[in-house]
Jmol script that loads the backbone (N, CA, C; Angstrom):
load data "model"
ATOM      1  N   UNK A   1      60.653 106.443 119.256  1.00  0.00           N
ATOM      2  CA  UNK A   1      61.027 107.714 118.547  1.00  0.00           C
ATOM      3  C   UNK A   1      62.556 108.132 118.851  1.00  0.00           C
ATOM      4  N   UNK A   2      62.640 108.360 120.409  1.00  0.00           N
ATOM      5  CA  UNK A   2      63.689 108.825 120.424  1.00  0.00           C
ATOM      6  C   UNK A   2      64.979 107.777 120.005  1.00  0.00           C
ATOM      7  N   UNK A   3      64.847 106.513 119.923  1.00  0.00           N
ATOM      8  CA  UNK A   3      66.221 105.803 119.535  1.00  0.00           C
ATOM      9  C   UNK A   3      66.120 106.152 117.787  1.00  0.00           C
ATOM     10  N   UNK A   4      65.203 106.380 117.330  1.00  0.00           N
ATOM     11  CA  UNK A   4      65.348 106.697 115.672  1.00  0.00           C
ATOM     12  C   UNK A   4      66.314 107.790 115.659  1.00  0.00           C
ATOM     13  N   UNK A   5      65.873 109.015 116.609  1.00  0.00           N
ATOM     14  CA  UNK A   5      66.305 110.151 116.311  1.00  0.00           C
ATOM     15  C   UNK A   5      68.569 109.754 116.534  1.00  0.00           C
ATOM     16  N   UNK A   6      68.372 108.991 117.579  1.00  0.00           N
ATOM     17  CA  UNK A   6      70.111 108.939 117.752  1.00  0.00           C
ATOM     18  C   UNK A   6      70.424 108.133 116.709  1.00  0.00           C
ATOM     19  N   UNK A   7      69.636 106.901 116.020  1.00  0.00           N
ATOM     20  CA  UNK A   7      70.513 106.167 114.832  1.00  0.00           C
ATOM     21  C   UNK A   7      70.222 107.265 113.631  1.00  0.00           C
ATOM     22  N   UNK A   8      69.415 108.132 113.485  1.00  0.00           N
ATOM     23  CA  UNK A   8      70.254 109.125 112.072  1.00  0.00           C
ATOM     24  C   UNK A   8      70.939 109.656 112.816  1.00  0.00           C
ATOM     25  N   UNK A   9      71.196 110.592 113.923  1.00  0.00           N
ATOM     26  CA  UNK A   9      72.282 110.837 114.123  1.00  0.00           C
ATOM     27  C   UNK A   9      73.565 110.525 114.093  1.00  0.00           C
ATOM     28  N   UNK A  10      73.542 109.104 114.234  1.00  0.00           N
ATOM     29  CA  UNK A  10      74.626 108.272 114.611  1.00  0.00           C
ATOM     30  C   UNK A  10      75.288 108.089 112.861  1.00  0.00           C
ATOM     31  N   UNK A  11      74.336 108.171 111.866  1.00  0.00           N
ATOM     32  CA  UNK A  11      74.775 107.778 110.644  1.00  0.00           C
ATOM     33  C   UNK A  11      75.049 109.099 109.789  1.00  0.00           C
ATOM     34  N   UNK A  12      74.511 110.155 110.349  1.00  0.00           N
ATOM     35  CA  UNK A  12      75.163 111.566 109.616  1.00  0.00           C
ATOM     36  C   UNK A  12      76.655 111.646 110.450  1.00  0.00           C
ATOM     37  N   UNK A  13      76.782 111.208 111.561  1.00  0.00           N
ATOM     38  CA  UNK A  13      78.336 111.718 112.086  1.00  0.00           C
ATOM     39  C   UNK A  13      79.175 110.780 111.389  1.00  0.00           C
ATOM     40  N   UNK A  14      79.139 109.464 111.000  1.00  0.00           N
ATOM     41  CA  UNK A  14      79.884 108.673 110.490  1.00  0.00           C
ATOM     42  C   UNK A  14      79.945 108.755 108.941  1.00  0.00           C
ATOM     43  N   UNK A  15      79.407 109.542 108.355  1.00  0.00           N
ATOM     44  CA  UNK A  15      79.233 109.319 106.909  1.00  0.00           C
ATOM     45  C   UNK A  15      80.393 109.984 106.454  1.00  0.00           C
ATOM     46  N   UNK A  16      80.929 109.336 105.438  1.00  0.00           N
ATOM     47  CA  UNK A  16      82.326 109.636 104.862  1.00  0.00           C
ATOM     48  C   UNK A  16      82.202 110.693 103.711  1.00  0.00           C
ATOM     49  N   UNK A  17      80.853 110.703 102.738  1.00  0.00           N
ATOM     50  CA  UNK A  17      80.890 111.807 101.939  1.00  0.00           C
ATOM     51  C   UNK A  17      79.935 112.684 102.488  1.00  0.00           C
ATOM     52  N   UNK A  18      79.566 113.113 103.334  1.00  0.00           N
ATOM     53  CA  UNK A  18      78.608 114.426 104.178  1.00  0.00           C
ATOM     54  C   UNK A  18      77.139 114.046 103.491  1.00  0.00           C
ATOM     55  N   UNK A  19      76.909 112.892 102.850  1.00  0.00           N
ATOM     56  CA  UNK A  19      75.684 112.843 102.272  1.00  0.00           C
ATOM     57  C   UNK A  19      75.126 111.147 102.614  1.00  0.00           C
ATOM     58  N   UNK A  20      75.610 110.671 103.989  1.00  0.00           N
ATOM     59  CA  UNK A  20      74.938 109.686 104.453  1.00  0.00           C
ATOM     60  C   UNK A  20      75.469 108.254 103.380  1.00  0.00           C
ATOM     61  N   UNK A  21      76.097 108.627 102.555  1.00  0.00           N
ATOM     62  CA  UNK A  21      76.801 107.068 101.982  1.00  0.00           C
ATOM     63  C   UNK A  21      78.116 107.104 102.291  1.00  0.00           C
ATOM     64  N   UNK A  22      78.440 105.592 102.484  1.00  0.00           N
ATOM     65  CA  UNK A  22      79.644 105.220 102.742  1.00  0.00           C
ATOM     66  C   UNK A  22      80.337 104.498 101.208  1.00  0.00           C
ATOM     67  N   UNK A  23      80.442 105.287 100.247  1.00  0.00           N
ATOM     68  CA  UNK A  23      80.568 104.892  98.838  1.00  0.00           C
ATOM     69  C   UNK A  23      82.177 103.963  98.670  1.00  0.00           C
ATOM     70  N   UNK A  24      82.977 104.426  99.649  1.00  0.00           N
ATOM     71  CA  UNK A  24      84.455 103.615  99.405  1.00  0.00           C
ATOM     72  C   UNK A  24      84.768 102.848 100.461  1.00  0.00           C
ATOM     73  N   UNK A  25      84.034 102.251 101.328  1.00  0.00           N
ATOM     74  CA  UNK A  25      84.228 101.414 102.431  1.00  0.00           C
ATOM     75  C   UNK A  25      85.178 100.403 102.297  1.00  0.00           C
ATOM     76  N   UNK A  26      84.922  99.727 100.885  1.00  0.00           N
ATOM     77  CA  UNK A  26      85.503  98.527 100.629  1.00  0.00           C
ATOM     78  C   UNK A  26      86.377  98.602  99.283  1.00  0.00           C
ATOM     79  N   UNK A  27      87.302  98.049  99.067  1.00  0.00           N
ATOM     80  CA  UNK A  27      88.379  98.437  97.907  1.00  0.00           C
ATOM     81  C   UNK A  27      87.530  97.713  96.736  1.00  0.00           C
ATOM     82  N   UNK A  28      87.705  98.605  95.740  1.00  0.00           N
ATOM     83  CA  UNK A  28      86.535  98.460  94.569  1.00  0.00           C
ATOM     84  C   UNK A  28      87.215  97.018  93.692  1.00  0.00           C
ATOM     85  N   UNK A  29      86.358  96.451  92.681  1.00  0.00           N
ATOM     86  CA  UNK A  29      86.617  95.333  92.124  1.00  0.00           C
ATOM     87  C   UNK A  29      87.526  95.799  90.750  1.00  0.00           C
ATOM     88  N   UNK A  30      87.601  97.260  90.415  1.00  0.00           N
ATOM     89  CA  UNK A  30      88.630  97.594  89.514  1.00  0.00           C
ATOM     90  C   UNK A  30      89.920  96.746  89.313  1.00  0.00           C
ATOM     91  N   UNK A  31      90.697  96.522  88.356  1.00  0.00           N
ATOM     92  CA  UNK A  31      91.764  95.833  87.971  1.00  0.00           C
ATOM     93  C   UNK A  31      92.585  96.941  88.834  1.00  0.00           C
ATOM     94  N   UNK A  32      94.078  96.318  89.404  1.00  0.00           N
ATOM     95  CA  UNK A  32      95.190  96.917  89.748  1.00  0.00           C
ATOM     96  C   UNK A  32      95.793  97.721  88.992  1.00  0.00           C
ATOM     97  N   UNK A  33      96.190  99.171  89.037  1.00  0.00           N
ATOM     98  CA  UNK A  33      96.805 100.119  88.286  1.00  0.00           C
ATOM     99  C   UNK A  33      98.324  99.879  88.634  1.00  0.00           C
ATOM    100  N   UNK A  34      99.110  99.367  87.391  1.00  0.00           N
ATOM    101  CA  UNK A  34     100.627  99.252  87.594  1.00  0.00           C
ATOM    102  C   UNK A  34     101.406 100.868  87.899  1.00  0.00           C
ATOM    103  N   UNK A  35     102.367 101.040  88.268  1.00  0.00           N
ATOM    104  CA  UNK A  35     102.855 102.366  88.552  1.00  0.00           C
ATOM    105  C   UNK A  35     103.497 102.610  87.002  1.00  0.00           C
ATOM    106  N   UNK A  36     103.611 103.756  86.422  1.00  0.00           N
ATOM    107  CA  UNK A  36     104.195 104.177  85.362  1.00  0.00           C
ATOM    108  C   UNK A  36     105.577 104.146  85.545  1.00  0.00           C
ATOM    109  N   UNK A  37     106.410 104.077  84.216  1.00  0.00           N
ATOM    110  CA  UNK A  37     107.807 104.045  84.616  1.00  0.00           C
ATOM    111  C   UNK A  37     108.216 105.192  85.272  1.00  0.00           C
ATOM    112  N   UNK A  38     109.356 104.921  86.136  1.00  0.00           N
ATOM    113  CA  UNK A  38     110.058 106.442  87.198  1.00  0.00           C
ATOM    114  C   UNK A  38     108.796 106.037  88.279  1.00  0.00           C
ATOM    115  N   UNK A  39     108.030 105.157  88.396  1.00  0.00           N
ATOM    116  CA  UNK A  39     107.472 104.867  90.019  1.00  0.00           C
ATOM    117  C   UNK A  39     106.466 105.749  90.195  1.00  0.00           C
ATOM    118  N   UNK A  40     105.797 106.243  89.409  1.00  0.00           N
ATOM    119  CA  UNK A  40     104.813 107.413  89.920  1.00  0.00           C
ATOM    120  C   UNK A  40     103.372 106.529  89.500  1.00  0.00           C
ATOM    121  N   UNK A  41     102.284 107.014  90.317  1.00  0.00           N
ATOM    122  CA  UNK A  41     100.994 106.889  90.144  1.00  0.00           C
ATOM    123  C   UNK A  41     100.146 108.206  90.530  1.00  0.00           C
ATOM    124  N   UNK A  42      99.063 108.637  89.687  1.00  0.00           N
ATOM    125  CA  UNK A  42      98.197 109.538  90.188  1.00  0.00           C
ATOM    126  C   UNK A  42      97.043 108.917  90.638  1.00  0.00           C
ATOM    127  N   UNK A  43      96.634 109.872  91.695  1.00  0.00           N
ATOM    128  CA  UNK A  43      95.484 109.165  92.430  1.00  0.00           C
ATOM    129  C   UNK A  43      94.450 110.490  92.633  1.00  0.00           C
ATOM    130  N   UNK A  44      93.453 110.162  92.035  1.00  0.00           N
ATOM    131  CA  UNK A  44      92.413 111.246  92.531  1.00  0.00           C
ATOM    132  C   UNK A  44      91.525 110.721  93.601  1.00  0.00           C
ATOM    133  N   UNK A  45      91.070 112.056  94.157  1.00  0.00           N
ATOM    134  CA  UNK A  45      90.039 111.590  95.227  1.00  0.00           C
ATOM    135  C   UNK A  45      89.050 112.136  94.576  1.00  0.00           C
ATOM    136  N   UNK A  46      87.799 111.304  94.387  1.00  0.00           N
ATOM    137  CA  UNK A  46      86.505 111.997  93.995  1.00  0.00           C
ATOM    138  C   UNK A  46      85.136 111.572  94.929  1.00  0.00           C
ATOM    139  N   UNK A  47      83.993 111.703  94.217  1.00  0.00           N
ATOM    140  CA  UNK A  47      83.042 111.409  95.301  1.00  0.00           C
ATOM    141  C   UNK A  47      82.938 109.791  95.973  1.00  0.00           C
ATOM    142  N   UNK A  48      83.394 108.973  94.905  1.00  0.00           N
ATOM    143  CA  UNK A  48      83.436 107.684  95.752  1.00  0.00           C
ATOM    144  C   UNK A  48      84.828 106.991  96.273  1.00  0.00           C
ATOM    145  N   UNK A  49      85.819 107.795  96.361  1.00  0.00           N
ATOM    146  CA  UNK A  49      87.142 107.829  97.053  1.00  0.00           C
ATOM    147  C   UNK A  49      88.347 107.613  96.124  1.00  0.00           C
ATOM    148  N   UNK A  50      89.113 106.859  96.423  1.00  0.00           N
ATOM    149  CA  UNK A  50      90.420 106.689  95.816  1.00  0.00           C
ATOM    150  C   UNK A  50      90.158 106.231  94.448  1.00  0.00           C
ATOM    151  N   UNK A  51      91.130 106.908  93.289  1.00  0.00           N
ATOM    152  CA  UNK A  51      90.764 106.600  91.710  1.00  0.00           C
ATOM    153  C   UNK A  51      92.188 106.463  91.700  1.00  0.00           C
ATOM    154  N   UNK A  52      92.839 105.400  91.398  1.00  0.00           N
ATOM    155  CA  UNK A  52      92.382 104.182  91.347  1.00  0.00           C
ATOM    156  C   UNK A  52      92.666 103.799  92.753  1.00  0.00           C
ATOM    157  N   UNK A  53      92.040 102.623  93.121  1.00  0.00           N
ATOM    158  CA  UNK A  53      92.290 102.182  94.859  1.00  0.00           C
ATOM    159  C   UNK A  53      93.281 100.975  95.058  1.00  0.00           C
ATOM    160  N   UNK A  54      93.643 100.153  93.754  1.00  0.00           N
ATOM    161  CA  UNK A  54      94.594  99.162  93.927  1.00  0.00           C
ATOM    162  C   UNK A  54      95.489  99.793  92.874  1.00  0.00           C
ATOM    163  N   UNK A  55      96.930  99.509  93.639  1.00  0.00           N
ATOM    164  CA  UNK A  55      98.262  99.986  92.718  1.00  0.00           C
ATOM    165  C   UNK A  55      99.116  98.874  93.160  1.00  0.00           C
ATOM    166  N   UNK A  56      99.690  98.281  91.768  1.00  0.00           N
ATOM    167  CA  UNK A  56     100.774  97.259  91.707  1.00  0.00           C
ATOM    168  C   UNK A  56     102.222  98.250  91.512  1.00  0.00           C
ATOM    169  N   UNK A  57     103.089  97.607  92.231  1.00  0.00           N
ATOM    170  CA  UNK A  57     104.603  97.992  92.321  1.00  0.00           C
ATOM    171  C   UNK A  57     105.265  96.933  92.171  1.00  0.00           C
ATOM    172  N   UNK A  58     106.599  97.472  91.661  1.00  0.00           N
ATOM    173  CA  UNK A  58     107.506  96.110  91.504  1.00  0.00           C
ATOM    174  C   UNK A  58     108.169  96.262  92.810  1.00  0.00           C
ATOM    175  N   UNK A  59     108.622  94.976  93.144  1.00  0.00           N
ATOM    176  CA  UNK A  59     109.246  94.602  94.573  1.00  0.00           C
ATOM    177  C   UNK A  59     110.849  95.443  94.500  1.00  0.00           C
ATOM    178  N   UNK A  60     111.119  96.157  95.547  1.00  0.00           N
ATOM    179  CA  UNK A  60     112.646  96.867  95.700  1.00  0.00           C
ATOM    180  C   UNK A  60     112.698  97.958  94.513  1.00  0.00           C
ATOM    181  N   UNK A  61     111.643  98.818  93.868  1.00  0.00           N
ATOM    182  CA  UNK A  61     111.633  99.818  93.559  1.00  0.00           C
ATOM    183  C   UNK A  61     110.681 100.944  93.902  1.00  0.00           C
ATOM    184  N   UNK A  62     111.304 101.950  94.224  1.00  0.00           N
ATOM    185  CA  UNK A  62     110.493 103.110  94.836  1.00  0.00           C
ATOM    186  C   UNK A  62     109.158 103.598  94.053  1.00  0.00           C
ATOM    187  N   UNK A  63     108.181 104.125  94.370  1.00  0.00           N
ATOM    188  CA  UNK A  63     107.130 104.512  93.983  1.00  0.00           C
ATOM    189  C   UNK A  63     106.709 105.698  94.607  1.00  0.00           C
ATOM    190  N   UNK A  64     106.153 106.974  94.026  1.00  0.00           N
ATOM    191  CA  UNK A  64     105.747 108.128  94.250  1.00  0.00           C
ATOM    192  C   UNK A  64     103.915 108.020  93.909  1.00  0.00           C
ATOM    193  N   UNK A  65     103.267 108.046  94.931  1.00  0.00           N
ATOM    194  CA  UNK A  65     102.000 108.116  94.816  1.00  0.00           C
ATOM    195  C   UNK A  65     101.726 109.541  94.680  1.00  0.00           C
ATOM    196  N   UNK A  66     100.722 110.092  93.814  1.00  0.00           N
ATOM    197  CA  UNK A  66     100.371 111.884  93.712  1.00  0.00           C
ATOM    198  C   UNK A  66      98.872 111.693  94.017  1.00  0.00           C
ATOM    199  N   UNK A  67      98.436 112.119  95.176  1.00  0.00           N
ATOM    200  CA  UNK A  67      97.092 112.409  95.743  1.00  0.00           C
ATOM    201  C   UNK A  67      96.856 113.695  95.337  1.00  0.00           C
ATOM    202  N   UNK A  68      95.664 113.919  94.461  1.00  0.00           N
ATOM    203  CA  UNK A  68      94.727 115.085  94.314  1.00  0.00           C
ATOM    204  C   UNK A  68      93.570 114.951  94.474  1.00  0.00           C
ATOM    205  N   UNK A  69      92.785 115.991  95.627  1.00  0.00           N
ATOM    206  CA  UNK A  69      91.580 116.042  96.128  1.00  0.00           C
ATOM    207  C   UNK A  69      90.951 116.863  95.190  1.00  0.00           C
ATOM    208  N   UNK A  70      89.909 116.011  94.467  1.00  0.00           N
ATOM    209  CA  UNK A  70      88.821 116.663  93.305  1.00  0.00           C
ATOM    210  C   UNK A  70      87.431 117.269  93.988  1.00  0.00           C
ATOM    211  N   UNK A  71      87.267 117.114  95.168  1.00  0.00           N
ATOM    212  CA  UNK A  71      85.996 117.074  95.687  1.00  0.00           C
ATOM    213  C   UNK A  71      86.032 117.774  97.055  1.00  0.00           C
ATOM    214  N   UNK A  72      85.155 118.814  97.285  1.00  0.00           N
ATOM    215  CA  UNK A  72      85.199 119.261  98.483  1.00  0.00           C
ATOM    216  C   UNK A  72      84.532 118.828  99.827  1.00  0.00           C
ATOM    217  N   UNK A  73      83.710 118.007  99.298  1.00  0.00           N
ATOM    218  CA  UNK A  73      82.818 117.483 100.445  1.00  0.00           C
ATOM    219  C   UNK A  73      83.074 115.934 100.773  1.00  0.00           C
ATOM    220  N   UNK A  74      84.345 115.655 101.185  1.00  0.00           N
ATOM    221  CA  UNK A  74      84.443 114.423 101.602  1.00  0.00           C
ATOM    222  C   UNK A  74      85.163 114.350 102.893  1.00  0.00           C
ATOM    223  N   UNK A  75      85.363 113.104 103.437  1.00  0.00           N
ATOM    224  CA  UNK A  75      86.402 112.651 104.438  1.00  0.00           C
ATOM    225  C   UNK A  75      87.713 112.624 104.389  1.00  0.00           C
ATOM    226  N   UNK A  76      88.016 112.608 103.108  1.00  0.00           N
ATOM    227  CA  UNK A  76      89.603 112.321 102.261  1.00  0.00           C
ATOM    228  C   UNK A  76      90.139 113.540 102.199  1.00  0.00           C
ATOM    229  N   UNK A  77      90.323 114.371 103.450  1.00  0.00           N
ATOM    230  CA  UNK A  77      91.144 115.306 103.396  1.00  0.00           C
ATOM    231  C   UNK A  77      92.438 115.002 103.898  1.00  0.00           C
ATOM    232  N   UNK A  78      92.796 113.806 104.516  1.00  0.00           N
ATOM    233  CA  UNK A  78      94.298 113.425 104.307  1.00  0.00           C
ATOM    234  C   UNK A  78      94.164 111.720 103.810  1.00  0.00           C
ATOM    235  N   UNK A  79      95.302 111.556 103.648  1.00  0.00           N
ATOM    236  CA  UNK A  79      95.417 110.175 103.281  1.00  0.00           C
ATOM    237  C   UNK A  79      96.516 109.404 104.378  1.00  0.00           C
ATOM    238  N   UNK A  80      96.454 108.707 105.032  1.00  0.00           N
ATOM    239  CA  UNK A  80      97.066 107.798 106.046  1.00  0.00           C
ATOM    240  C   UNK A  80      97.664 106.600 105.428  1.00  0.00           C
ATOM    241  N   UNK A  81      98.544 106.290 105.852  1.00  0.00           N
ATOM    242  CA  UNK A  81      99.253 104.887 105.538  1.00  0.00           C
ATOM    243  C   UNK A  81      99.623 104.444 107.062  1.00  0.00           C
ATOM    244  N   UNK A  82      98.875 103.691 107.785  1.00  0.00           N
ATOM    245  CA  UNK A  82      99.077 103.395 108.768  1.00  0.00           C
ATOM    246  C   UNK A  82     100.231 102.307 109.227  1.00  0.00           C
ATOM    247  N   UNK A  83     100.655 101.327 108.477  1.00  0.00           N
ATOM    248  CA  UNK A  83     101.943 100.495 108.555  1.00  0.00           C
ATOM    249  C   UNK A  83     103.311 101.477 108.249  1.00  0.00           C
ATOM    250  N   UNK A  84     103.311 102.519 107.612  1.00  0.00           N
ATOM    251  CA  UNK A  84     104.467 103.066 107.635  1.00  0.00           C
ATOM    252  C   UNK A  84     104.653 104.360 108.092  1.00  0.00           C
ATOM    253  N   UNK A  85     103.376 104.968 109.043  1.00  0.00           N
ATOM    254  CA  UNK A  85     103.420 106.116 109.948  1.00  0.00           C
ATOM    255  C   UNK A  85     103.114 107.239 109.474  1.00  0.00           C
ATOM    256  N   UNK A  86     102.741 107.276 107.837  1.00  0.00           N
ATOM    257  CA  UNK A  86     102.384 108.398 107.210  1.00  0.00           C
ATOM    258  C   UNK A  86     100.747 108.905 107.374  1.00  0.00           C
ATOM    259  N   UNK A  87     101.132 110.244 107.430  1.00  0.00           N
ATOM    260  CA  UNK A  87      99.883 110.893 107.474  1.00  0.00           C
ATOM    261  C   UNK A  87      99.819 112.282 106.619  1.00  0.00           C
ATOM    262  N   UNK A  88      99.358 112.529 105.664  1.00  0.00           N
ATOM    263  CA  UNK A  88      99.348 113.777 105.294  1.00  0.00           C
ATOM    264  C   UNK A  88      98.019 114.281 104.546  1.00  0.00           C
ATOM    265  N   UNK A  89      97.998 115.843 104.743  1.00  0.00           N
ATOM    266  CA  UNK A  89      96.937 116.516 104.318  1.00  0.00           C
ATOM    267  C   UNK A  89      96.816 116.511 102.890  1.00  0.00           C
ATOM    268  N   UNK A  90      95.684 116.931 102.255  1.00  0.00           N
ATOM    269  CA  UNK A  90      95.141 116.669 101.030  1.00  0.00           C
ATOM    270  C   UNK A  90      94.389 117.684 100.675  1.00  0.00           C
ATOM    271  N   UNK A  91      95.146 118.952 100.741  1.00  0.00           N
ATOM    272  CA  UNK A  91      94.209 120.567 100.237  1.00  0.00           C
ATOM    273  C   UNK A  91      93.530 120.073  98.862  1.00  0.00           C
ATOM    274  N   UNK A  92      92.476 120.916  98.769  1.00  0.00           N
ATOM    275  CA  UNK A  92      91.652 120.721  97.641  1.00  0.00           C
ATOM    276  C   UNK A  92      92.470 121.049  96.163  1.00  0.00           C
ATOM    277  N   UNK A  93      92.461 120.595  95.267  1.00  0.00           N
ATOM    278  CA  UNK A  93      93.033 120.724  94.285  1.00  0.00           C
ATOM    279  C   UNK A  93      94.704 120.748  93.920  1.00  0.00           C
ATOM    280  N   UNK A  94      95.484 120.460  95.053  1.00  0.00           N
ATOM    281  CA  UNK A  94      96.745 120.460  95.213  1.00  0.00           C
ATOM    282  C   UNK A  94      97.436 119.124  95.403  1.00  0.00           C
ATOM    283  N   UNK A  95      98.535 118.651  94.193  1.00  0.00           N
ATOM    284  CA  UNK A  95      98.929 117.368  94.335  1.00  0.00           C
ATOM    285  C   UNK A  95     100.058 117.187  95.759  1.00  0.00           C
ATOM    286  N   UNK A  96      99.547 115.898  96.345  1.00  0.00           N
ATOM    287  CA  UNK A  96     100.448 116.114  97.405  1.00  0.00           C
ATOM    288  C   UNK A  96     101.334 114.524  97.124  1.00  0.00           C
ATOM    289  N   UNK A  97     102.644 114.509  97.257  1.00  0.00           N
ATOM    290  CA  UNK A  97     103.270 113.441  97.198  1.00  0.00           C
ATOM    291  C   UNK A  97     103.658 112.839  98.048  1.00  0.00           C
ATOM    292  N   UNK A  98     103.433 111.097  98.010  1.00  0.00           N
ATOM    293  CA  UNK A  98     103.842 110.219  98.851  1.00  0.00           C
ATOM    294  C   UNK A  98     104.738 109.191  98.312  1.00  0.00           C
ATOM    295  N   UNK A  99     106.108 109.286  98.919  1.00  0.00           N
ATOM    296  CA  UNK A  99     107.254 108.083  98.319  1.00  0.00           C
ATOM    297  C   UNK A  99     107.228 107.201  99.384  1.00  0.00           C
ATOM    298  N   UNK A 100     107.276 106.167  98.611  1.00  0.00           N
ATOM    299  CA  UNK A 100     107.508 104.708  99.392  1.00  0.00           C
ATOM    300  C   UNK A 100     108.345 103.897  98.411  1.00  0.00           C
ATOM    301  N   UNK A 101     108.870 102.649  99.253  1.00  0.00           N
ATOM    302  CA  UNK A 101     109.630 101.716  98.556  1.00  0.00           C
ATOM    303  C   UNK A 101     109.073 100.360  99.818  1.00  0.00           C
ATOM    304  N   UNK A 102     107.798 100.207  99.224  1.00  0.00           N
ATOM    305  CA  UNK A 102     107.185  99.149  99.971  1.00  0.00           C
ATOM    306  C   UNK A 102     108.339  97.903  99.906  1.00  0.00           C
ATOM    307  N   UNK A 103     108.300  96.980 100.814  1.00  0.00           N
ATOM    308  CA  UNK A 103     108.971  95.521 100.446  1.00  0.00           C
ATOM    309  C   UNK A 103     107.874  94.634 101.015  1.00  0.00           C
ATOM    310  N   UNK A 104     106.246  95.103 101.510  1.00  0.00           N
ATOM    311  CA  UNK A 104     105.125  94.129 101.097  1.00  0.00           C
ATOM    312  C   UNK A 104     104.147  94.988 101.145  1.00  0.00           C
ATOM    313  N   UNK A 105     103.020  94.418 100.769  1.00  0.00           N
ATOM    314  CA  UNK A 105     101.699  95.145 100.586  1.00  0.00           C
ATOM    315  C   UNK A 105     101.383  95.724 101.436  1.00  0.00           C
ATOM    316  N   UNK A 106     100.825  97.004 101.341  1.00  0.00           N
ATOM    317  CA  UNK A 106     100.500  98.004 102.215  1.00  0.00           C
ATOM    318  C   UNK A 106      98.944  98.559 101.913  1.00  0.00           C
ATOM    319  N   UNK A 107      98.359  99.332 102.854  1.00  0.00           N
ATOM    320  CA  UNK A 107      97.162 100.061 102.631  1.00  0.00           C
ATOM    321  C   UNK A 107      97.153 101.118 102.830  1.00  0.00           C
ATOM    322  N   UNK A 108      96.385 102.268 102.379  1.00  0.00           N
ATOM    323  CA  UNK A 108      96.076 103.363 102.619  1.00  0.00           C
ATOM    324  C   UNK A 108      94.602 103.749 102.838  1.00  0.00           C
ATOM    325  N   UNK A 109      94.369 104.799 103.435  1.00  0.00           N
ATOM    326  CA  UNK A 109      92.779 105.193 104.007  1.00  0.00           C
ATOM    327  C   UNK A 109      92.758 106.704 103.924  1.00  0.00           C
ATOM    328  N   UNK A 110      91.575 106.995 104.269  1.00  0.00           N
ATOM    329  CA  UNK A 110      91.089 108.363 105.155  1.00  0.00           C
ATOM    330  C   UNK A 110      91.351 108.168 106.184  1.00  0.00           C
ATOM    331  N   UNK A 111      91.246 109.289 107.208  1.00  0.00           N
ATOM    332  CA  UNK A 111      91.297 109.364 108.635  1.00  0.00           C
ATOM    333  C   UNK A 111      90.315 108.380 109.018  1.00  0.00           C
ATOM    334  N   UNK A 112      89.009 108.371 108.714  1.00  0.00           N
ATOM    335  CA  UNK A 112      87.623 107.863 109.227  1.00  0.00           C
ATOM    336  C   UNK A 112      87.699 106.143 108.909  1.00  0.00           C
ATOM    337  N   UNK A 113      88.672 105.919 107.749  1.00  0.00           N
ATOM    338  CA  UNK A 113      88.564 104.312 107.293  1.00  0.00           C
ATOM    339  C   UNK A 113      87.704 104.054 106.466  1.00  0.00           C
ATOM    340  N   UNK A 114      86.914 104.901 105.866  1.00  0.00           N
ATOM    341  CA  UNK A 114      85.926 104.437 104.906  1.00  0.00           C
ATOM    342  C   UNK A 114      86.169 104.597 103.704  1.00  0.00           C
ATOM    343  N   UNK A 115      87.368 105.412 103.205  1.00  0.00           N
ATOM    344  CA  UNK A 115      87.841 105.018 101.796  1.00  0.00           C
ATOM    345  C   UNK A 115      89.188 104.486 102.089  1.00  0.00           C
ATOM    346  N   UNK A 116      89.380 103.342 101.502  1.00  0.00           N
ATOM    347  CA  UNK A 116      90.397 102.771 101.622  1.00  0.00           C
ATOM    348  C   UNK A 116      91.129 102.311 100.365  1.00  0.00           C
ATOM    349  N   UNK A 117      92.418 102.081 100.136  1.00  0.00           N
ATOM    350  CA  UNK A 117      93.382 101.528  98.812  1.00  0.00           C
ATOM    351  C   UNK A 117      94.225 100.709  99.062  1.00  0.00           C
ATOM    352  N   UNK A 118      94.879 100.264  98.391  1.00  0.00           N
ATOM    353  CA  UNK A 118      95.694  98.985  98.331  1.00  0.00           C
ATOM    354  C   UNK A 118      97.111  98.842  97.378  1.00  0.00           C
ATOM    355  N   UNK A 119      98.388  98.956  98.044  1.00  0.00           N
ATOM    356  CA  UNK A 119      99.486  98.908  97.169  1.00  0.00           C
ATOM    357  C   UNK A 119      99.998  97.459  97.306  1.00  0.00           C
ATOM    358  N   UNK A 120     100.017  96.808  96.223  1.00  0.00           N
ATOM    359  CA  UNK A 120     100.526  95.531  95.897  1.00  0.00           C
ATOM    360  C   UNK A 120     101.429  95.342  95.483  1.00  0.00           C
ATOM    361  N   UNK A 121     102.596  94.771  96.291  1.00  0.00           N
ATOM    362  CA  UNK A 121     103.974  94.264  95.697  1.00  0.00           C
ATOM    363  C   UNK A 121     104.057  93.001  94.847  1.00  0.00           C
ATOM    364  N   UNK A 122     104.478  93.408  93.624  1.00  0.00           N
ATOM    365  CA  UNK A 122     104.767  91.935  93.030  1.00  0.00           C
ATOM    366  C   UNK A 122     106.446  91.485  92.541  1.00  0.00           C
TER     367      UNK A 122
END
end "model"
wireframe off; spacefill off
backbone 0.3
color backbone group
């Protein structure tokens, strides 16, 4: 019985959304979203993670990803771009811009690594 308590505790500690689910642990199967003219992409943080979580950009063109957190209970209170050394706080309801000029595909994630996204260079 004691091991069950530890197992339940472990699940609640590692939960990304505060409700025992890991809804965005893998990138979705939704088609990638292309950057708009001017290189801007709006990314919402919702119950399931980043939307969109797959973004296509043109090689050699700068892009600005604008993250807006729309839910309070989530581990996505920051966005992390490990390869670029970028980490930004995501206050509730306030747009946060991340400027990139990726030469290669890169990823972004929440601090816990449960919600993930990808920027694909074409």
